[in-house]
C-alpha positions in Angstrom: -0.1 0.0 0.0 1.0 3.3 -1.0 1.9 5.6 1.8 -0.6 9.0 2.1 1.6 12.2 2.1 1.5 15.0 3.7 3.5 18.0 5.6 2.7 17.3 9.2 1.3 14.3 10.7 -0.5 15.3 14.4 -0.9 12.0 16.6 -3.4 12.0 19.4 -6.3 14.5 19.4 -6.7 15.6 23.0 -6.1 18.7 23.8 -2.4 19.1 22.8 -3.7 18.1 19.2 -6.3 19.8 18.7 -4.7 22.5 19.7 -1.7 22.2 17.4 -3.9 21.3 14.3 -6.0 24.3 15.5 -2.8 26.8 14.4 -1.9 24.6 11.4 -5.3 25.4 10.3 -5.6 29.3 11.3 -1.8 29.6 9.3 -3.5 28.5 6.2 -2.8 24.4 6.4 -5.3 22.2 5.2 -6.6 18.9 7.0 -6.1 15.8 5.0 -9.0 15.4 2.5 -10.9 18.4 3.0 -12.0 20.4 -0.2 -9.3 23.2 0.7 -7.1 25.2 -1.8 -4.6 25.2 1.1 -0.8 24.5 0.3 0.2 22.1 2.6 -1.8 19.6 4.8 -2.3 17.9 8.2 -3.6 14.8 9.3 -4.9 14.3 12.9 -4.7 10.5 13.9 -6.8 9.0 17.0 -6.3 5.8 18.4 -9.7 6.2 20.3 -13.0 5.4 18.6 -14.7 8.8 19.5 -13.7 12.8 20.5 -12.9 13.6 23.6 -9.2 12.4 24.6 -8.7 10.9 28.1 -11.6 12.7 28.8 -14.1 10.1 27.6 -12.1 7.8 30.0 -12.5 9.3 33.7 -14.3 7.9 36.2 -18.3 8.7 36.0 -18.4 10.7 39.6 -15.4 13.4 38.3 -18.1 16.3 38.2 -17.2 19.5 36.3 -16.8 21.0 39.8 -14.0 18.7 40.7 -12.3 18.8 37.7 -8.7 19.7 38.2 -7.1 23.0 35.7 -8.8 22.7 32.4 -8.6 25.3 29.8 -10.3 25.8 26.9 -9.5 25.1 23.5 -8.2 28.0 21.3 -10.8 30.0 19.3 -13.6 28.0 21.2 -14.2 28.4 24.9 -15.9 25.2 27.0 -19.9 25.7 26.7 -21.2 26.3 30.4 -22.3 23.2 32.0 -23.8 22.2 34.8 -21.1 22.1 37.7 -22.2 18.7 38.7 -22.7 17.0 35.0 -20.1 14.3 34.8 -16.6 15.7 32.8 -16.4 12.6 30.9 -20.1 13.3 29.2 -19.2 17.6 28.7 -15.7 17.4 27.9 -15.6 14.8 24.6 -19.0 16.6 23.3 -17.0 20.1 23.6 -14.3 18.0 21.8 -16.1 16.6 18.9 -18.1 20.2 18.5 -14.5 21.5 18.4 -13.3 19.3 15.8 -16.6 19.9 13.5 -16.0 23.8 13.6 -12.9 24.2 12.4 -12.9 21.0 9.9 -10.0 19.3 11.8 -11.1 16.3 10.1 -9.9 13.9 12.8 -9.7 10.2 11.7 -9.9 7.5 14.0 -9.6 4.9 15.6 -6.3 4.9 14.1 -3.4 3.4 16.7 -0.1 4.4 15.5 2.6 1.6 16.0 6.1 3.5 14.9 7.6 6.4 13.4 11.0 6.2 12.0 13.0 7.7 9.5 12.5 6.8 5.9 16.1 7.4 5.2 19.8 9.3 6.4 18.5 12.6 4.8 18.3 14.5 8.1 15.9 16.7 6.0 13.6 13.9 4.3 10.3 12.4 5.6 9.5 10.9 8.3 7.5 7.5 8.0 4.5 6.7 10.2 2.7 3.2 10.2 -0.6 2.6 12.0 -3.5 0.1 11.6 -4.8 1.7 9.0 -1.9 2.1 6.2 1.2 4.4 6.2 1.5 8.4 6.3 5.0 10.4 5.0 5.1 13.4 6.7 8.1 16.2 6.9 6.8 17.0 10.8 5.2 14.6 13.3 3.8 16.5 16.0 3.2 14.0 18.8 0.9 14.7 21.6 -0.6 11.3 22.8 -0.6 12.4 26.5 -0.1 9.8 29.5 -3.2 8.1 29.9 -3.0 5.3 28.2 0.6 4.4 30.4 -0.6 4.2 33.7 2.1 3.7 36.2 2.3 1.0 38.7 5.3 0.3 41.0 6.7 -2.9 41.9 6.3 -4.3 45.6 7.3 -7.4 46.8 5.1 -9.6 47.1 2.4 -8.0 44.7 1.5 -11.0 42.8 0.4 -12.8 46.2 -2.4 -10.2 46.9 -6.2 -11.9 46.9 -7.7 -8.9 46.7 -8.3 -6.1 44.0 -5.9 -4.0 42.8 -6.2 -1.5 40.3 -5.0 2.1 38.7 -6.8 5.4 38.8 -7.2 4.8 35.3 -9.6 2.1 35.6 -11.1 3.6 38.6 -14.8 3.8 37.7 -17.1 4.9 41.2 -16.9 4.6 44.8 -19.5 2.5 45.6 -17.7 -0.9 43.8 -15.5 -0.5 47.2 -18.6 0.2 49.9 -17.9 -1.7 53.4 -14.2 -2.9 52.4 -10.9 -1.9 54.0 -9.0 0.3 50.6 -5.4 1.2 51.4 -4.7 4.2 48.4 -1.1 5.0 47.1 0.0 8.5 45.4 0.6 11.6 47.0 -1.5 13.4 43.8 -4.5 15.3 43.3 -5.6 11.8 42.1 -5.2 10.0 45.4 -6.6 12.6 47.8 -9.6 12.7 45.4 -10.0 9.2 45.5 -9.5 9.1 49.3 -12.2 11.3 49.8 -14.6 10.0 47.6 -14.0 6.3 48.8 -13.5 7.0 52.6 -17.4 7.7 52.5 -18.3 4.1 51.9 -15.1 2.0 52.9 -12.4 2.0 55.8 -9.6 4.3 53.8 -5.6 3.6 54.5 -3.7 6.5 52.5 0.1 5.6 52.2 2.6 7.9 50.1 6.9 7.4 50.1 7.6 11.0 51.0 5.7 13.6 53.4 3.1 15.6 50.9 4.6 19.1 51.2 1.2 21.1 52.1 1.5 24.6 50.6 -1.3 27.1 52.1 -1.1 29.9 49.7 -2.8 29.7 46.5 -1.0 28.5 43.0 -0.3 31.3 41.6 1.5 32.5 38.5 4.9 32.8 40.0 5.0 29.6 41.6 3.4 27.9 38.4 6.0 29.3 36.6 9.1 27.8 38.7 7.3 24.5 38.6 7.3 24.6 34.7 10.8 26.4 34.1 12.2 23.1 36.6 10.7 20.7 34.3 11.6 22.5 31.1 15.4 22.1 32.1 14.9 17.9 33.1 13.4 17.8 29.3 16.3 19.8 27.9 19.0 17.6 29.5 17.0 14.4 28.2 15.5 13.8 31.9 12.1 11.9 32.9 9.9 15.3 32.9 8.6 14.6 36.7 5.5 16.3 38.2 4.6 19.6 38.6 3.2 18.7 42.1 7.0 17.0 42.9 7.9 20.8 42.2 5.8 22.9 44.0 4.2 20.8 46.8 0.4 20.1 47.6 -2.2 22.7 47.4 -5.1 22.6 49.9 -8.0 21.6 47.3 -11.8 21.5 48.6 -11.7 17.7 48.4 -8.8 17.8 51.0 -9.9 20.1 53.1 -13.3 17.8 53.4 -11.0 14.9 54.2 -9.3 16.4 56.4 -12.4 17.6 57.8 -13.5 14.0 58.3 -10.3 13.3 59.7 -9.2 10.5 57.1 -6.3 12.6 55.9 -4.2 11.0 57.3 -1.1 9.9 55.7 0.9 6.6 56.6 4.4 5.6 55.0 4.6 3.4 52.3 4.3 -0.2 53.0 7.4 -2.5 52.7 5.8 -5.9 50.7 2.1 -7.1 49.5 1.2 -10.2 51.5 -2.2 -12.4 50.5 -4.3 -10.5 52.6 -2.7 -6.9 53.2 0.6 -5.2 53.5 3.3 -5.3 55.4 4.6 -2.1 57.1 8.1 -1.0 57.6 7.9 -1.3 61.6 6.7 -5.1 60.9 2.6 -4.1 61.7 0.3 -5.7 59.3 -2.7 -3.9 57.8 -5.4 -5.9 56.3 -6.9 -4.0 53.0 -9.1 -5.9 50.6 -8.3 -3.4 47.9 -5.2 -1.5 47.0 -5.6 1.6 44.4 -2.7 3.0 43.0 -2.8 6.6 42.2 0.6 6.7 41.4 0.2 8.8 37.7 1.3 8.2 34.4 4.3 8.4 31.8 4.6 9.5 28.5 3.0 7.7 26.0 6.0 7.6 23.6 6.7 3.9 22.6 5.7 3.9 19.1 8.5 6.3 18.7 11.6 4.1 19.8 12.5 3.4 16.2 14.1 7.4 16.4 16.5 6.2 19.3 15.9 9.7 20.9 15.6 8.4 24.8 18.4 8.8 26.9 19.5 6.8 30.1 18.2 9.8 32.2 14.5 8.6 31.0 13.7 11.3 28.9 13.7 12.7 25.3 15.9 16.3 24.8 13.5 18.8 23.5 13.5 22.8 24.0 10.2 24.9 23.5 8.3 21.3 22.5 10.7 20.6 19.8 13.1 17.7 19.9 16.6 18.4 20.1 18.0 15.6 18.3 15.4 14.7 15.9 13.9 18.6 14.6 11.2 17.4 12.3 9.0 15.7 15.9 7.5 18.3 17.9 6.7 17.2 21.4 3.5 18.7 22.3 1.8 17.9 25.5 5.3 16.4 27.1 7.0 17.6 30.3 6.4 21.2 30.9 3.4 21.2 28.4 1.9 18.4 30.2 -1.4 20.4 31.1 -4.4 22.0 29.5 -3.5 25.3 29.3 0.7 24.3 28.5 -0.7 21.9 25.7 -2.2 24.9 23.9 0.9 27.3 24.4 2.9 24.5 23.0 0.6 23.5 19.9 0.7 27.1 19.0 4.4 27.3 19.1 4.7 23.8 16.9 2.2 25.6 14.4 4.5 28.5 14.6 8.0 26.8 14.0 6.6 24.5 10.9 5.2 27.5 9.5 8.2 29.4 9.5 10.0 26.4 8.2 7.7 26.4 5.3 7.8 30.1 4.6 12.0 29.4 3.5 11.4 25.5 1.7 8.4 24.5 0.4 7.5 21.4 2.1 5.7 19.7 -0.1 8.4 19.4 -3.0 11.1 18.8 -0.7 
C-alpha cells in the first residue's frame, strides 16, 4: 500500500493535538481530504473511537465542579455546563464540536505503531506506520499524552495479593468498594480526590513514599512559572520530566479540606511488601486490605517513537520549547512542561509557528 503524503502528522486528538491542528489551520494548512485550496496539509490520527481524548475515560463521579485544571481549547470556549455534570460527558462533546467547527477531520480509530526515518536525509520524510496504513510527513507533532500508560510501581509480593488491585485509570466509582478496606497509594491530586470519595463508603488508609508538602498559598503565577521552569530544564537534559507537584508541593483543594475535616486525610508511610490479605509495614505491623488503589500517576506514551532512538539513559527525550533537540522534525506537545491544558495549548501554537516559519523558507510539499 502506498503511503499517504502530508506535510504534518499530528498523533493524538486530546487538548495538545487539537490545539496544534487549530493553529496549523489558522496559518493556512488544510486537513487531509478536505475540500481546500491549502498548499500544505496535515492529518490528525487518534487511537480513540470517539472524540474527547482522555476525558472520555475518566471516572463517572468526576464532575465539572471537581475537575482539576480545565483550560479551554483555542478559539472556542467551553460551553456553560452544570457543575454537577460528569466531565466525561461534557468535555468529549465539547471536543467533538470543536473538531467539526474548525474542520480538523480527525481520523479514528488509528493506532500509530511506529515513527521512523525514511532514510538518512535529515531533511527527508518521517514514515508513520499505523493500523490503517502508512503516512509520510515532513514533521510529526506527537500529542499522545499519558493516559494510556499508567505507572504501576513494583513492590515485593504484589502477585500474592488475593484482593483487587487497580490503577486510578481503571477507577469507576466508590460504590464498588462499599464496606471494604481500601489502601490508596499516591501523593497527587487524584489520590486525595479518591481518598475523599472512597472514605465515605469504605475504611481507607492513605500511603505515600514521602510526606506531602502542603502549601497554604494559592497556586499563583510565580509558583507555576517556577515549576514549569524546573521541568523544562529536566526535559532539555533528557531526564524524565517529573510532575508539577514534585516541584510545587500539594495545594489545599476542596476535597483535601473535606477529607481533613472528616479525619481521613492521614498519611501513612509506604508498606515494605504486599501479602495475600494486606500489606506489611516497615515496622513489621500488618494492615489488612481487600483493595489497593494505585494513584501513582502516568508516564508519557512514547513507545511508538522508539525507532527514532531518542530516549536517553535519564529516561526522557531531549526537547526545547516542545521541539526534539535530536530530531528537529519531531515536536512533543503535551510532554514535560506542556503536560497541562494551558501548557498544551501554548506548545501546540509554538509547534505550528515553527513549522510555518520553515514552510516559508522551504516549500514542504516539494522536498
